[in-house]
N, C-alpha and C positions, 0 to 999 in steps of 0.2 A: 504494500500500500504506500502510495506517495501522497504526502500532504504539503500544500504550498501556502506559505504566509507572505502576503505582499508587504514589502518594505515601503512604508509611507514617508519616512524621514531618512536621515543618514543612519549609519550603523557603526557600532564598535564592539570589540570583544574584550570582556573582563575575565581575567584568568585567576582561578583559585589554585594556589600551589600546595595545598595541604596534601600530605602523602595518603595514598589509598592502596589497599591491598585486597586482592580477591581471596576468598576462602578456598578456591579451587586451584591454587598455584601449581600443585603437582600434576593435576590432570591437564591444566593449560600447557605446561611445559612439555608433556608427552605429546599432546596434539600438535603443538608448535614444531617439535622435532620431526613429526611425520610430514607436516606441510613442507618444511624445508628440504626433506629428502626427495620430494616430488618436484619442487621448483626451487632451484638454487638462487633465484632472484630475490627471494624473501630475505629481509633482514629486520631485526628488532631495533626499537629505539623509542624515545618519548614522542607522544602525539598529543594533540589537543582533543579532548572529548567534549561533545556538546552536552550541556546541562539544561539550559532553558533560554528562552527568548522573550523579552519584554517589548512588545510592539509599540507601546506608548513612548518608552524612552529610547528605543532602538538599541538596547544593550543585549548582547549575546553573552551568557555566562558559560564559562568553560573550565575544565579541570585538566590535569595532566595524567595521562595513562601510558601504558606500553602498547606498541603496535600489535604484539602477539595476542593481547587480550581481544583485539578487534578481529584479527585474522582467523582465529579459531572458532568464531561464533557459530558456524554450522555444527560443530561438535559440542561446544560449551558456550552458551550465550550468557554473558555476565551483564547484559543490558547496556552495553556501551554503544554510543553513537559517535563515529568519527566526525570531527568538525573539519570541513573541507571548503574549498572555493571552486566555483565554476565560472570561467570567463565566457560570456556570450559575445563573441567577437563579430562585429558588423563592419562592413566596408562597402564601397561603391565601385562597380565595374566601369569600363571605359564609356558606357552609355549613361552612367549615373544611376543605375539600378542598385538598390540595396541588396547586399548578400550577407548571409550568415554562415559562419564556419562550423562544419560538422566533422567529427573524426570517428573513424571506425577502429574500435579498440582491438588491440592484439590479443590473441588467445593466451599469451603469457601474463596478462594482467590478472590481478586477484579476482576481479568480478567482471561480468558482462562482456567476456571476450567475443569478438566478431559482431558486436552491436554498435550502433551509431549513437553519438552523444554530442551535446554542445560541449565545446572544450576550447582549450585545455582545462583540465580540472585536476585536483589533488588535495591531499591533506595540508592543513596549515602548520608550518613548522613552529615548534615551541620556541619563543624568543628567549634570549639569555636573561637571567635575573640581573637586576631587579625589575625588568620591564614586565608589567602585568596588564597593560592595556594596548590593544591594537586598534588604531583609528582606521578610517576608510583608506587613507594613503598607504598604511602598512598592509592592509588587506589586498589592495591593488598590487603592491609589490610582490605579494605571494603569487598572485595570478601571473605577474610578469615573469617570475622565476619559472612557472610552469610553461608559459608560452615559449620561452626560449628553449627549455629542455625538450619539449614535446613537438614543437613545430617550427622552431627557429625564428619566431616573430618577436620583435621588441615593441613594447607598448608604452614606453616612456612618453610623457606629455600628451597622452591620449585622454579624451573625455571619458569619465567613468561614472556610471549611474547604477546604484544598488537597485535590484529588481525584486528579489524574493529570498526567503529562507525556505529551502526545500528539504523535507524530511523523507528519506527513503527507508522505511522500516524493514523492508525485505533484505537489504544489504547492510543496514546499520550505519547509515551516514546522514549527516545534515550538511547541506551545501549552502554557502552564501553565494547566490547568483548575481554577478555584476556584469552589466553591459559595458563593453569597451568599444568605442568608436575609433577605428583606425584611419578613417578617411578613405584613402585608396587601397585597393587590394594588394597586399605585399606578397612576395614569394614565400613559399613554404618549404621547409626542410624537416619533415617529420622523423622522429626517432622511433625506438622500438615499441613504444606504448601505443602507437597508431599504425595500422596497416595502410591507411589511406585517409586523406583529408579532402573535403569538397566545399566549395563556396556555393551555397544554395540560395535561390531567389527567395527573399524574405516574404514576398507576397504570396508565394505558393508553398510555404514551409509546412503548413498544417496538412496539406494533402500530399506531401512528398513521400514517395515510396522508394527507398534505396534498392539498388540491385546488389544482392549479396555476392 
């Protein structure tokens, strides 16, 4: 189930650094080792987990967890939702028509391999202490890191508009969707996380059916 909350104002992330431990650490470690044995791209590290969103103040409350707690949710669900960003990249072609970037996920990614998505997207890195607040500029920098890594696009000095907080309960993630206006369509150099990228006409996006 996917739930969408429209962002009406700006947005920021407030981080609670209180330590948290799961009662199932031994079982989580065993499931994690099995995951890593099947896909060597996995690596553990700190992540931001979504706790709550206050639509009135625009504050997203987050805490610090370990990636392995999220990755093993098919075997052991500890109720964690990964806090992530999704860049909705828009640009105009040579005729001035608005296009939206879609990426086809690699089967080597953790979820939704071979499916199309707005992107790039990815988890928000935990900032170094004592930083406990991420404003919109910091969130956009996270998207910028993803766009460079995943499709070779730089988004510096581009207009950014918060769109929605998207909760995907099936995969255990909460994405901050931010529209990034690139102006003209830039070249793409996609990495391993995308098999393919396409600029799709924004006016026909709802009815767009990709060829697998």
